[in-house]
PDB file of N, CA, C and O in Angstrom:
ATOM      1  N   MET A   1      29.766  -4.897  14.697  1.00  0.00           N
ATOM      2  CA  MET A   1      29.020  -5.153  13.451  1.00  0.00           C
ATOM      3  C   MET A   1      29.066  -3.798  12.691  1.00  0.00           C
ATOM      4  O   MET A   1      28.725  -2.721  13.179  1.00  0.00           O
ATOM      5  N   THR A   2      29.497  -3.981  11.526  1.00  0.00           N
ATOM      6  CA  THR A   2      29.642  -2.850  10.539  1.00  0.00           C
ATOM      7  C   THR A   2      28.282  -2.687   9.866  1.00  0.00           C
ATOM      8  O   THR A   2      27.404  -3.546   9.951  1.00  0.00           O
ATOM      9  N   LEU A   3      28.149  -1.529   9.185  1.00  0.00           N
ATOM     10  CA  LEU A   3      26.949  -1.278   8.436  1.00  0.00           C
ATOM     11  C   LEU A   3      26.746  -2.280   7.236  1.00  0.00           C
ATOM     12  O   LEU A   3      25.651  -2.735   6.906  1.00  0.00           O
ATOM     13  N   SER A   4      27.854  -2.540   6.678  1.00  0.00           N
ATOM     14  CA  SER A   4      27.831  -3.516   5.544  1.00  0.00           C
ATOM     15  C   SER A   4      27.412  -4.938   5.970  1.00  0.00           C
ATOM     16  O   SER A   4      26.813  -5.695   5.206  1.00  0.00           O
ATOM     17  N   GLU A   5      27.745  -5.244   7.176  1.00  0.00           N
ATOM     18  CA  GLU A   5      27.411  -6.586   7.705  1.00  0.00           C
ATOM     19  C   GLU A   5      25.901  -6.558   8.023  1.00  0.00           C
ATOM     20  O   GLU A   5      25.195  -7.538   7.788  1.00  0.00           O
ATOM     21  N   PHE A   6      25.433  -5.457   8.545  1.00  0.00           N
ATOM     22  CA  PHE A   6      23.999  -5.348   8.832  1.00  0.00           C
ATOM     23  C   PHE A   6      23.174  -5.445   7.477  1.00  0.00           C
ATOM     24  O   PHE A   6      22.146  -6.122   7.458  1.00  0.00           O
ATOM     25  N   PHE A   7      23.575  -4.836   6.446  1.00  0.00           N
ATOM     26  CA  PHE A   7      22.770  -4.890   5.218  1.00  0.00           C
ATOM     27  C   PHE A   7      22.939  -6.204   4.562  1.00  0.00           C
ATOM     28  O   PHE A   7      22.030  -6.624   3.846  1.00  0.00           O
ATOM     29  N   ASN A   8      24.076  -6.930   4.749  1.00  0.00           N
ATOM     30  CA  ASN A   8      24.342  -8.329   4.207  1.00  0.00           C
ATOM     31  C   ASN A   8      23.439  -9.274   4.963  1.00  0.00           C
ATOM     32  O   ASN A   8      22.984 -10.233   4.339  1.00  0.00           O
ATOM     33  N   MET A   9      23.130  -9.113   6.228  1.00  0.00           N
ATOM     34  CA  MET A   9      22.300 -10.040   7.056  1.00  0.00           C
ATOM     35  C   MET A   9      22.927 -11.415   7.062  1.00  0.00           C
ATOM     36  O   MET A   9      22.217 -12.412   6.920  1.00  0.00           O
ATOM     37  N   GLY A  10      24.164 -11.495   7.213  1.00  0.00           N
ATOM     38  CA  GLY A  10      24.762 -12.850   7.266  1.00  0.00           C
ATOM     39  C   GLY A  10      24.566 -13.767   6.131  1.00  0.00           C
ATOM     40  O   GLY A  10      24.504 -14.987   6.289  1.00  0.00           O
ATOM     41  N   GLY A  11      24.461 -13.134   4.886  1.00  0.00           N
ATOM     42  CA  GLY A  11      24.316 -13.882   3.599  1.00  0.00           C
ATOM     43  C   GLY A  11      22.848 -14.050   3.233  1.00  0.00           C
ATOM     44  O   GLY A  11      22.533 -14.617   2.187  1.00  0.00           O
ATOM     45  N   TYR A  12      21.967 -13.575   4.065  1.00  0.00           N
ATOM     46  CA  TYR A  12      20.526 -13.822   3.822  1.00  0.00           C
ATOM     47  C   TYR A  12      19.928 -12.425   3.384  1.00  0.00           C
ATOM     48  O   TYR A  12      18.723 -12.227   3.542  1.00  0.00           O
ATOM     49  N   ALA A  13      20.652 -11.563   2.899  1.00  0.00           N
ATOM     50  CA  ALA A  13      20.186 -10.234   2.648  1.00  0.00           C
ATOM     51  C   ALA A  13      19.036 -10.220   1.666  1.00  0.00           C
ATOM     52  O   ALA A  13      18.027  -9.558   1.912  1.00  0.00           O
ATOM     53  N   PHE A  14      19.158 -10.921   0.578  1.00  0.00           N
ATOM     54  CA  PHE A  14      18.151 -10.974  -0.491  1.00  0.00           C
ATOM     55  C   PHE A  14      16.795 -11.381   0.057  1.00  0.00           C
ATOM     56  O   PHE A  14      15.779 -10.765  -0.268  1.00  0.00           O
ATOM     57  N   TYR A  15      16.775 -12.396   0.871  1.00  0.00           N
ATOM     58  CA  TYR A  15      15.535 -12.889   1.371  1.00  0.00           C
ATOM     59  C   TYR A  15      14.945 -11.904   2.490  1.00  0.00           C
ATOM     60  O   TYR A  15      13.745 -11.654   2.600  1.00  0.00           O
ATOM     61  N   VAL A  16      15.881 -11.419   3.244  1.00  0.00           N
ATOM     62  CA  VAL A  16      15.405 -10.584   4.428  1.00  0.00           C
ATOM     63  C   VAL A  16      14.834  -9.289   3.816  1.00  0.00           C
ATOM     64  O   VAL A  16      13.716  -8.887   4.141  1.00  0.00           O
ATOM     65  N   TRP A  17      15.614  -8.639   2.925  1.00  0.00           N
ATOM     66  CA  TRP A  17      15.143  -7.304   2.345  1.00  0.00           C
ATOM     67  C   TRP A  17      13.992  -7.426   1.378  1.00  0.00           C
ATOM     68  O   TRP A  17      13.209  -6.487   1.233  1.00  0.00           O
ATOM     69  N   THR A  18      13.861  -8.623   0.674  1.00  0.00           N
ATOM     70  CA  THR A  18      12.719  -8.862  -0.132  1.00  0.00           C
ATOM     71  C   THR A  18      11.496  -8.995   0.714  1.00  0.00           C
ATOM     72  O   THR A  18      10.456  -8.440   0.361  1.00  0.00           O
ATOM     73  N   SER A  19      11.565  -9.731   1.863  1.00  0.00           N
ATOM     74  CA  SER A  19      10.423  -9.871   2.795  1.00  0.00           C
ATOM     75  C   SER A  19       9.967  -8.549   3.396  1.00  0.00           C
ATOM     76  O   SER A  19       8.777  -8.277   3.550  1.00  0.00           O
ATOM     77  N   TYR A  20      11.005  -7.710   3.741  1.00  0.00           N
ATOM     78  CA  TYR A  20      10.692  -6.347   4.222  1.00  0.00           C
ATOM     79  C   TYR A  20       9.979  -5.491   3.136  1.00  0.00           C
ATOM     80  O   TYR A  20       9.002  -4.806   3.437  1.00  0.00           O
ATOM     81  N   GLY A  21      10.434  -5.530   1.973  1.00  0.00           N
ATOM     82  CA  GLY A  21       9.911  -4.834   0.810  1.00  0.00           C
ATOM     83  C   GLY A  21       8.502  -5.315   0.584  1.00  0.00           C
ATOM     84  O   GLY A  21       7.585  -4.495   0.531  1.00  0.00           O
ATOM     85  N   LEU A  22       8.283  -6.632   0.444  1.00  0.00           N
ATOM     86  CA  LEU A  22       6.865  -7.062   0.229  1.00  0.00           C
ATOM     87  C   LEU A  22       5.860  -6.659   1.392  1.00  0.00           C
ATOM     88  O   LEU A  22       4.699  -6.327   1.155  1.00  0.00           O
ATOM     89  N   THR A  23       6.366  -6.713   2.579  1.00  0.00           N
ATOM     90  CA  THR A  23       5.560  -6.355   3.706  1.00  0.00           C
ATOM     91  C   THR A  23       5.138  -4.870   3.632  1.00  0.00           C
ATOM     92  O   THR A  23       3.990  -4.484   3.849  1.00  0.00           O
ATOM     93  N   LEU A  24       6.195  -4.067   3.299  1.00  0.00           N
ATOM     94  CA  LEU A  24       5.895  -2.545   3.100  1.00  0.00           C
ATOM     95  C   LEU A  24       4.862  -2.392   2.024  1.00  0.00           C
ATOM     96  O   LEU A  24       3.946  -1.587   2.193  1.00  0.00           O
ATOM     97  N   VAL A  25       4.941  -3.079   0.972  1.00  0.00           N
ATOM     98  CA  VAL A  25       4.083  -2.845  -0.129  1.00  0.00           C
ATOM     99  C   VAL A  25       2.640  -3.299   0.197  1.00  0.00           C
ATOM    100  O   VAL A  25       1.680  -2.656  -0.227  1.00  0.00           O
ATOM    101  N   VAL A  26       2.489  -4.426   0.961  1.00  0.00           N
ATOM    102  CA  VAL A  26       1.196  -4.852   1.505  1.00  0.00           C
ATOM    103  C   VAL A  26       0.593  -3.810   2.413  1.00  0.00           C
ATOM    104  O   VAL A  26      -0.564  -3.414   2.277  1.00  0.00           O
ATOM    105  N   LEU A  27       1.389  -3.399   3.309  1.00  0.00           N
ATOM    106  CA  LEU A  27       0.900  -2.341   4.316  1.00  0.00           C
ATOM    107  C   LEU A  27       0.424  -1.049   3.610  1.00  0.00           C
ATOM    108  O   LEU A  27      -0.622  -0.490   3.941  1.00  0.00           O
ATOM    109  N   LEU A  28       1.163  -0.635   2.709  1.00  0.00           N
ATOM    110  CA  LEU A  28       0.810   0.551   1.979  1.00  0.00           C
ATOM    111  C   LEU A  28      -0.454   0.380   1.120  1.00  0.00           C
ATOM    112  O   LEU A  28      -1.252   1.308   0.991  1.00  0.00           O
ATOM    113  N   ALA A  29      -0.630  -0.840   0.523  1.00  0.00           N
ATOM    114  CA  ALA A  29      -1.803  -1.089  -0.208  1.00  0.00           C
ATOM    115  C   ALA A  29      -2.971  -1.178   0.736  1.00  0.00           C
ATOM    116  O   ALA A  29      -4.065  -0.777   0.338  1.00  0.00           O
ATOM    117  N   ASN A  30      -2.845  -1.646   1.902  1.00  0.00           N
ATOM    118  CA  ASN A  30      -3.925  -1.712   2.941  1.00  0.00           C
ATOM    119  C   ASN A  30      -4.327  -0.273   3.414  1.00  0.00           C
ATOM    120  O   ASN A  30      -5.390  -0.078   4.002  1.00  0.00           O
ATOM    121  N   ILE A  31      -3.506   0.647   3.157  1.00  0.00           N
ATOM    122  CA  ILE A  31      -3.836   2.095   3.488  1.00  0.00           C
ATOM    123  C   ILE A  31      -4.440   2.804   2.293  1.00  0.00           C
ATOM    124  O   ILE A  31      -5.463   3.479   2.408  1.00  0.00           O
ATOM    125  N   ILE A  32      -3.830   2.653   1.200  1.00  0.00           N
ATOM    126  CA  ILE A  32      -4.155   3.354  -0.071  1.00  0.00           C
ATOM    127  C   ILE A  32      -5.466   2.830  -0.722  1.00  0.00           C
ATOM    128  O   ILE A  32      -6.324   3.622  -1.112  1.00  0.00           O
ATOM    129  N   VAL A  33      -5.605   1.514  -0.832  1.00  0.00           N
ATOM    130  CA  VAL A  33      -6.799   1.033  -1.631  1.00  0.00           C
ATOM    131  C   VAL A  33      -8.079   1.464  -1.005  1.00  0.00           C
ATOM    132  O   VAL A  33      -8.950   1.948  -1.727  1.00  0.00           O
ATOM    133  N   PRO A  34      -8.278   1.327   0.328  1.00  0.00           N
ATOM    134  CA  PRO A  34      -9.557   1.823   0.888  1.00  0.00           C
ATOM    135  C   PRO A  34      -9.890   3.349   0.669  1.00  0.00           C
ATOM    136  O   PRO A  34     -11.031   3.777   0.490  1.00  0.00           O
ATOM    137  N   ILE A  35      -8.791   4.079   0.706  1.00  0.00           N
ATOM    138  CA  ILE A  35      -8.981   5.520   0.485  1.00  0.00           C
ATOM    139  C   ILE A  35      -9.467   5.777  -0.903  1.00  0.00           C
ATOM    140  O   ILE A  35     -10.403   6.553  -1.098  1.00  0.00           O
ATOM    141  N   VAL A  36      -8.815   5.104  -1.945  1.00  0.00           N
ATOM    142  CA  VAL A  36      -9.224   5.254  -3.293  1.00  0.00           C
ATOM    143  C   VAL A  36     -10.621   4.791  -3.563  1.00  0.00           C
ATOM    144  O   VAL A  36     -11.364   5.455  -4.286  1.00  0.00           O
ATOM    145  N   GLN A  37     -11.022   3.605  -2.970  1.00  0.00           N
ATOM    146  CA  GLN A  37     -12.256   3.026  -3.141  1.00  0.00           C
ATOM    147  C   GLN A  37     -13.384   4.010  -2.527  1.00  0.00           C
ATOM    148  O   GLN A  37     -14.460   4.179  -3.100  1.00  0.00           O
ATOM    149  N   ARG A  38     -13.080   4.571  -1.451  1.00  0.00           N
ATOM    150  CA  ARG A  38     -14.015   5.475  -0.751  1.00  0.00           C
ATOM    151  C   ARG A  38     -14.249   6.759  -1.657  1.00  0.00           C
ATOM    152  O   ARG A  38     -15.387   7.198  -1.825  1.00  0.00           O
ATOM    153  N   LYS A  39     -13.181   7.318  -2.207  1.00  0.00           N
ATOM    154  CA  LYS A  39     -13.336   8.418  -3.134  1.00  0.00           C
ATOM    155  C   LYS A  39     -14.173   8.007  -4.349  1.00  0.00           C
ATOM    156  O   LYS A  39     -15.050   8.770  -4.754  1.00  0.00           O
ATOM    157  N   GLN A  40     -13.952   6.898  -4.914  1.00  0.00           N
ATOM    158  CA  GLN A  40     -14.726   6.372  -6.032  1.00  0.00           C
ATOM    159  C   GLN A  40     -16.170   6.239  -5.644  1.00  0.00           C
ATOM    160  O   GLN A  40     -17.036   6.689  -6.394  1.00  0.00           O
ATOM    161  N   LEU A  41     -16.464   5.671  -4.560  1.00  0.00           N
ATOM    162  CA  LEU A  41     -17.804   5.433  -4.054  1.00  0.00           C
ATOM    163  C   LEU A  41     -18.545   6.845  -3.826  1.00  0.00           C
ATOM    164  O   LEU A  41     -19.684   7.035  -4.253  1.00  0.00           O
ATOM    165  N   LEU A  42     -17.880   7.732  -3.185  1.00  0.00           N
ATOM    166  CA  LEU A  42     -18.469   9.012  -2.905  1.00  0.00           C
ATOM    167  C   LEU A  42     -18.795   9.717  -4.220  1.00  0.00           C
ATOM    168  O   LEU A  42     -19.854  10.331  -4.345  1.00  0.00           O
ATOM    169  N   ARG A  43     -17.888   9.634  -5.209  1.00  0.00           N
ATOM    170  CA  ARG A  43     -18.031  10.291  -6.498  1.00  0.00           C
ATOM    171  C   ARG A  43     -19.240   9.585  -7.197  1.00  0.00           C
ATOM    172  O   ARG A  43     -20.113  10.264  -7.736  1.00  0.00           O
ATOM    173  N   SER A  44     -19.283   8.274  -7.185  1.00  0.00           N
ATOM    174  CA  SER A  44     -20.442   7.590  -7.837  1.00  0.00           C
ATOM    175  C   SER A  44     -21.808   7.933  -7.189  1.00  0.00           C
ATOM    176  O   SER A  44     -22.791   8.179  -7.889  1.00  0.00           O
ATOM    177  N   LEU A  45     -21.846   7.944  -5.825  1.00  0.00           N
ATOM    178  CA  LEU A  45     -23.087   8.361  -5.168  1.00  0.00           C
ATOM    179  C   LEU A  45     -23.441   9.765  -5.395  1.00  0.00           C
ATOM    180  O   LEU A  45     -24.629  10.071  -5.497  1.00  0.00           O
ATOM    181  N   SER A  46     -22.547  10.615  -5.479  1.00  0.00           N
ATOM    182  CA  SER A  46     -22.801  11.989  -5.874  1.00  0.00           C
ATOM    183  C   SER A  46     -23.429  12.184  -7.372  1.00  0.00           C
ATOM    184  O   SER A  46     -24.340  12.973  -7.625  1.00  0.00           O
ATOM    185  N   LEU A  47     -22.861  11.428  -8.212  1.00  0.00           N
ATOM    186  CA  LEU A  47     -23.406  11.507  -9.657  1.00  0.00           C
ATOM    187  C   LEU A  47     -24.748  10.841  -9.651  1.00  0.00           C
ATOM    188  O   LEU A  47     -25.591  11.343 -10.395  1.00  0.00           O
ATOM    189  N   LYS A  48     -25.103   9.759  -8.916  1.00  0.00           N
ATOM    190  CA  LYS A  48     -26.381   9.189  -8.928  1.00  0.00           C
ATOM    191  C   LYS A  48     -27.366  10.164  -8.309  1.00  0.00           C
ATOM    192  O   LYS A  48     -28.509  10.239  -8.760  1.00  0.00           O
ATOM    193  N   GLN A  49     -26.944  10.944  -7.246  1.00  0.00           N
ATOM    194  CA  GLN A  49     -27.861  11.828  -6.615  1.00  0.00           C
ATOM    195  C   GLN A  49     -28.112  12.966  -7.532  1.00  0.00           C
ATOM    196  O   GLN A  49     -29.252  13.429  -7.523  1.00  0.00           O
ATOM    197  N   GLN A  50     -27.197  13.508  -8.352  1.00  0.00           N
ATOM    198  CA  GLN A  50     -27.412  14.619  -9.239  1.00  0.00           C
ATOM    199  C   GLN A  50     -28.328  14.194 -10.358  1.00  0.00           C
ATOM    200  O   GLN A  50     -29.136  14.988 -10.839  1.00  0.00           O
ATOM    201  N   ARG A  51     -28.209  12.905 -10.792  1.00  0.00           N
ATOM    202  CA  ARG A  51     -29.014  12.410 -11.824  1.00  0.00           C
ATOM    203  C   ARG A  51     -30.522  12.315 -11.386  1.00  0.00           C
ATOM    204  O   ARG A  51     -31.423  12.632 -12.162  1.00  0.00           O
ATOM    205  N   SER A  52     -30.737  11.904 -10.217  1.00  0.00           N
ATOM    206  CA  SER A  52     -32.136  11.648  -9.624  1.00  0.00           C
ATOM    207  C   SER A  52     -32.767  13.004  -9.249  1.00  0.00           C
ATOM    208  O   SER A  52     -33.994  13.048  -9.166  1.00  0.00           O
ATOM    209  N   GLU A  53     -32.093  14.032  -9.034  1.00  0.00           N
ATOM    210  CA  GLU A  53     -32.703  15.344  -8.678  1.00  0.00           C
ATOM    211  C   GLU A  53     -33.357  15.977  -9.937  1.00  0.00           C
ATOM    212  O   GLU A  53     -32.721  15.968 -10.991  1.00  0.00           O
ATOM    213  N   PRO A  54     -34.619  16.535  -9.876  1.00  0.00           N
ATOM    214  CA  PRO A  54     -35.183  17.102 -11.017  1.00  0.00           C
ATOM    215  C   PRO A  54     -34.664  18.368 -11.455  1.00  0.00           C
ATOM    216  O   PRO A  54     -35.127  18.912 -12.457  1.00  0.00           O
TER     217      PRO A  54
END
């Protein structure tokens, strides 16, 4: 099996590589989105705490 045959995936390359790409995007989103939301939540709570302090 040559490298070009591997990347061609027996004629199903578009479907195979698209599914790998979508899976990678979903996995990255599952990592990045909670981190961003946590930072936003902490920033929001910090601002609320600063406003409530005399």
